N, C-alpha and C positions, 0 to 999 in steps of 0.2 A: 527408681525413676518415677517422678510424679506423672500422673495422667494429665491430659489436656484440661479436663474438668477441674482438677486440683490447681493447676497453674492459673486458670481463669479466676478461681475463687481467691487465690492469693493476690492477684492483681486488683481485684475488686476491693479487697481489704485495704490495700495500699491507697487506692483511690479514695476510700472513705476516710482514711487517716489524713490524707492531704486536705480534704474538706474540713475536717475537725480542726486542723491547724490554721484554718482561714485562708487556704490557698485554693483559688479557682483552677482546677486542672484543665479547663477548656476556656481560656481567656478570649477576648474579642479581637485583639489586635496585637501586633508586635512589629516594631520597626528595626530592620537590620541594615547594616552599612555595607556588607560585603557578601558575595556568594563564596562558596567553598573554593572554587577554582580560581577566584580572584585573589584569595589569600595565599593559596599554595603557589600560584603563578608569580605574584608580586614578590614574595619572600623566598622563593625557591633558590635564589642565588646566595642566600646567607650562608656563612660558614657554620659548621657544626658547633653547637653550644653557644651560638651568638644570640644576643638579646636585643630587642628594640624598645623604643618608647611609644610605638604606634599601637593604639587601641582599635580593635575591630569588634563588630557585633554580627554574629552569624546565627543561623537557625537551621534545624534539620532533625531527621529521625536518628535516634541512637542506634547504631549498628555494631558498636563494640563498647565494652565497659569492663575495666579491670580495677577492682577495688583492692588497695594494698594498705590497709590501716589508715594512716594519716595522709595518704596521697592516692589519687586515682587517675588513670588515663582512660580516654574513650574516643570514639569517632562519631561524628554526626554526618549524615548524608543528606544533601539537598539535590536540586535538579541538575546541578553541574558536577557533582562528585562528592568526595568525602574530605574532611579535615579533622585533624586530631585536636582534642582539648585535654587540658591538665588541670586537676583540682587539688589544692593543698589545704588541709584543714586549718593551718595557721593563718591563711590568707582569705578564707572564704567562710563567711558566717552561715551560709546555707549548707555547709558541707554535709551535715547529718541527714539532710533531705535526699542525698544520693541513694540511701538505703531504700527509698520509696520509688526509685526509678528502675525501669527494665528496658531490655532491648525492644525496640519498636516504638518507645515513647518519643514524642517530639519535645525538644527544648530549645531555648534561645540562650546563647552564651556571649558574654563580653569579656574582653581582657586584652592584655598586651601579647604581641606575637614574639615567639622565639623559635629557635631550632634546637632540637634535642642533640645529644651526643651521637645518636645514631643517624642524624641527618634528616629528621622529619619536622616539617613546619607544624607548629603547635600553638594553640591559644591558651595562655595562662589565665584561667578563668577567675575573675574577681566578682562575678555575679552571674547567676543563671535563672531562667524562668521556665516553669513547666508550661508547655503550650498545648499538649494533648497527651493524656494518659491512655495508652492502648490496653485493651482488655484481653485480646487474644495474642498469644505468643507468635513470633515469627517462626518460620520453619528453621530447623537446625541448619547451621551454616554449612556443614559438611555433608549431611545426609538428607536434608530436606529438599523439596521441590526440584527433584531431578527428572521425574516422570513428565514427559512432554505433554501428554494429554492433560494432566493436572495443571501444568503451567499455563496452558491455553484457557482452562476453565477459571483459574484464579490469577488472571493476568496481572492484576495489581501487585501480587506477591512476586510474580516473575520479574517485574521491573525493579523491585526492591532488592531481590536476591541475586539477580543476574544483570549487572551494569551494561554488559555488551548488548543486551536486548534493547535497552533504552537508546543506545547509540544508533541503532538501526533507524529508529523513528526520528531522531534528530537529523539523520541523513535524508530520510524521506521528506521531511519538512523543507530541507535545503533544496532538494530536487524540485519541489513544487514552487518554491520562491524563485528559483532560477528560471523555470519555465514562464512564470508570470512576468518576470522582469523582461525576458527576451521578447515575448509577444507584445507586451505593452510598449516597449521601445520601438517595435516595428509597426506601431499604429493599429494593432488589433484591439478590439473592444471586448471586454469580458461581459458575458450576459448569462442569464439564468432562464431556462425553459422548463415546462411542466414535467414533474416526476409522475404525477397521476394523469393518465392520458385516456381519452375515449377509444383510441385505437393505437396499439403499439406498432413500431416500425423503425427502420433505420439500419437493420441488419437481419440476418437469418437467425432467429432465436425463439425459444419458447418462453412466454411471459409469466409473471406472477399476476394473479387477478385479485381484485378486492371489490368492495361495494361502497358507493358514495351514498350515504344515508340521506343527505339533504335533497339529492336529486333523483333518488331511487334508480340509480344507474350502476351498471357494471363498468368498472374501469380497470386499466392495466398499469402496472408500474413500468416505467420506461425501460426498454432494452437498449436504447441509444437516443441521444438528442438530435440526431441528424436531420430528420424531416422538419423539426421546428426551427433549427438553425437555418435551413434552406428557405423557410418561409420568411425569415428576416432578410435574407438576400433578395428575395422577390420584393420585399418592402423597401429596399433601397440601402440597406447596410452593406458595407464593402468588405470589411475584415472583422470576423467575429470568432470568439472562442468560448468554450465552456469547460469548466473543470467540475465534475460532479459525479454523483453515485448513479450507477446503472444496476439493473436487476434482471437476471436471466435464470429462469427456473429449470436449470439443467444440472448435469453432474458436476461434482467437485473432484479435483485431483491436485497434484503438486503445483500446477500453474493456472488453475481455474477455480474461481469462487463465485457462487451465484450472485453475491453482492460485491461490487467492485467499483473502483474510481477510474473514470475515463476522461482524458482530454480529447476534445474535438475542436479543430479550427478550420476555417474556410476563408478563401481569398478570391475575390472577383478578378477575372482576367488570367488566373493561373491554370496551368494544366498539371498533369501528374509529375512532370519533370521539375517544375517549379516547386511543387509541394515536397518532393524528395530533397531538393536543395535546402529548403527551409528547415525540414525536420532534421536533416543531417547536421545543420548548424546548431540546432537545439541540443542534440546529443553531445556534440563537441563542447558546447557551453556548460553542460552538466559535468562532463569529465573535468573540465578546467576548474569549475567551482569546487568540486569535491577533492580532486587530486593535484590541482595546480599544473596539470599536464594532460596532453592527449593520450599519453601512454600510462597504463596502470595494470595492476594484477587482478585477475578474476579467477578464483579457484585454482591458484597456482599456475595459471596461464597468463602470458603477456598479451594484453589487448592494446591495439593502437588504432584510434579512431581518426587520426589525421588524414589529410589528403582527400582525394575524390574516391568515393566508394564505388566499386563495380556495380553495374546494373545488368543483371542476367535474366533473360527471358525464362519463364518456367520450363518450357519445353527443352531449352538448352541445358538447364540445370539437371533435368531428368537424363538427358543424353550423357552428361558428364558423370553422374553418380550411379546411374542404373544401367547405363550402356545400351539403351534402346532409343530409337527415334520415333516418338509417339506421333509425330506429324505424318509419318509414312505408314502407320498401322491402321488397319480398318477397325470399325466398331467391334466386329467379332473377335479380332485379334486382341484388342484392348480388353474386352470382357474376359477372354480366356486368361490373359496375363493376370488380371485382377483376381480372378477366381483361384488360379494356381497359388498366388501369394496370400490368399485369404485376407484381402484388404477390405476394410469397411467402406461401403458405398452409401453416401448420404444424399438422398434426392432421387428423382426419377432417372434411371440409367440413361446415359448419353455419352458421347465421346468425351465431351468436356468434363463430365462428372468422373469418368474413369481416369482421365489425365490428372485431375486434382487429387484423386485417391492415391495414385501412384506417388505423386509429389509429396503429399502430406505424410505418408507413412515411410517411404523409402528414401526420401531426399532430405527433409527438414532436419533430422537428427545429425546430419553430416555437414551442415552449413556453419562453418566457423565464423566467417565474416570478419569485419562488418561488410555487408553487401545488401543490395536491394534485389529481390526477385520481382520481376515485372511481367506484364502481359499475361493475364489470367483468362481461363475459359469464361465465355459469356454466361454459361448456365449457372455459375456459382456467384455471380456478381450482378444482382438485380438493380443496382443503383449506379453502376459505373458506365462511362461513355464507351461506345464501340471503338475498337482500335482503328486508327486512321489508315493502317496499311495491312492489317492481319485479320481477315474475315474469321468470325467465330471466336474472336478474343476481344478483351476490353483493356483499356488503359488503367490498369490497377497495379499497385505495388505493395510489397511488404518488406519490412526491415528485419534482417536476421543477424544476430551476433551470438557466437558461442552456442549455436543450435536453438536459440530462443527467438521467437517472433516478437518484435518490439514496436510494431506500428503497422497500420493498414490504411491505405487510402487510394484515391483514384481521381481521374478527370470525371467530373460529375455530369450526369445526364441532365440536359436542360430541354430536351425534345419531349414534350408531353405525350405525344403519340407513341414514341419508343418506350417511355416509362410505363404507359398503360399496358402495352404489349408485354413488357417484362413482368409486371404485377399479375397480369392474367395468366401468364405461364406459371407463376408461383402458386396461383390458385389451383392449378391442375396438380402441382406437387403436393399441396395440402390434401387434395382429394385422394391422392395416391398414398397418403399416410405419412408424408414428410412433415412432422409437427413443427419443425423450425422454419418452414417456408415463410416468405414475407407476405403479409396480408395486403389486400387491395385497399388503398387509401384514396378515396374519391376527393376528399378535401385537399389533400396534397397535390393531386393531379390538377385540380381546379386552380390552385395557386400557380403551378407551372404554366398553365394555359394563359395566365396573365403576363407571362414572360419572366424568365430568370436568366441573368447574364451568364456567360461562360465563367466557370469557377472550378477550383480544385479543393479537395478536402482530405483530412487525415484524422484517424483516431489512434490514440496512444494510451495503453493501459498503464496507469501510474503504479499499480501494485507490481506488475511484472517488471516494469522499468526499475522499480526499487529493488526487486529481487536481484536483477542483474548487477546494479551498481553497488549492492551490499553483499554480493556473493552468497545469497541465501538459497537454500535448496527447495523450499516450499513457500507457497503464497501465504500460508498462515503465519509465517514468521515476519511478514511485513504488514499484517493487519493488527491493529491495536487490540481488537476484541473479535477474533474469528468466531463464527457461529459453530457451536458444538452440538453434535447429535445428543438429544436428551437421554439421560440414563434412567433405567428402570430397575436395575439390580438392587436386591434387598440390602446389600452391603454398602450401597452408595449413601453418603451423608444426606439426610432429609432435604437440606436446602439445595442440593444438586440433583435431586431426583425429580423426574417428571411425573405428574399425576395423570393416569390414563384418562383420555378424553371423556369416556363415559362416566367418570367419577368427578369431573370438574363441575363447579357450580354454574 
């Protein structure tokens, strides 16, 4: 079995031979008439062994090649799929050049379409063009690129070797298009707000920091676009949305990644009930676009997003799934319950913080949905409006389907004095060591003091939404190029190995 080094040397030899024959192995352009799926789709109804007079021109990467003396079969792969090609020495003057081709090379082929005796749509090649000579061999079809870690690190090979992976990202793109079309048709305006900000805000999160050389200033990568979108509302915009990257310098797990894509949209005159109505229609539109129905399968479970989704207060959900009434428990009783169940408490201990800890760990995994959990403790919602009939709570909601949280929003605070009080409470949390507490943003409060109309807002994580609609188990499977921890092991290939910081130039 030849080594990779020997295989590369052989491919370089073939490359040089092509050039000696006057063939440019890296031409500048190639015009094709059909994509692979257009050919297989259009001629799929042909009977076996049928021939056509139709000529097509396709191009793609060679992913299969069987040389059989005077005839050869192969497959090329483009962005839509694969199609078979057939070369016969008697009909193809470039036939001998096939010996200089390898799996992984890109070629363009033209010829008439026929269907083989085994029923496969095939291009009978009368001319082919070398479009790119690959130097490195692809992983072995059966034994290569199975390790998930390596697949993430060499993602481009993952897409070539595992077509189902590529389908996930076509679905992701369709989800984003559906969202944009929905909001645009509803009169929302797409906007872009700063990614580099003098002060982060919009949610409870720990930021990434960097330095702005031109202004000699420390800046933060945004954790959310919320406060800038609200500044637009102050300025007179009525319906706005943003689809963009956010960055939170926190842990990573199967459903969280420090760099992620978020949709946020805001509507003047709306409260949290209106925002739930709108978001519910978005989810239904996505289901219809992807599956043609409001009912679909998710990890072998039937999901139905039709109808009106239940809206369950957080305390009621705890009562249903944990069998305790937190409204009737004292601070001491809640603290004892949290301690007994060893629940993580984030933030300065309070009744609301304990209620949220119980819900987060003991209830959310049991929420099949689709449903909305509403009415959250005030302490964990520094930007949500006080509940109009439940003291100590706010008008906040989250969407849950299949145990996953797929959206978070609220009736927005537009009382500048209330907002300042919330921010100041968050400052105490920061002093108490809660590194994800919200900072005090004087510029934003000043904007509120100029007057912001009643409005509702929501944030929806596109990565997690894609996980749900494509039935993926981890967020890395819906990121084109997930960040991977640098490797330092001596056995790691040099180009994948990180140089220790002290040795970097």
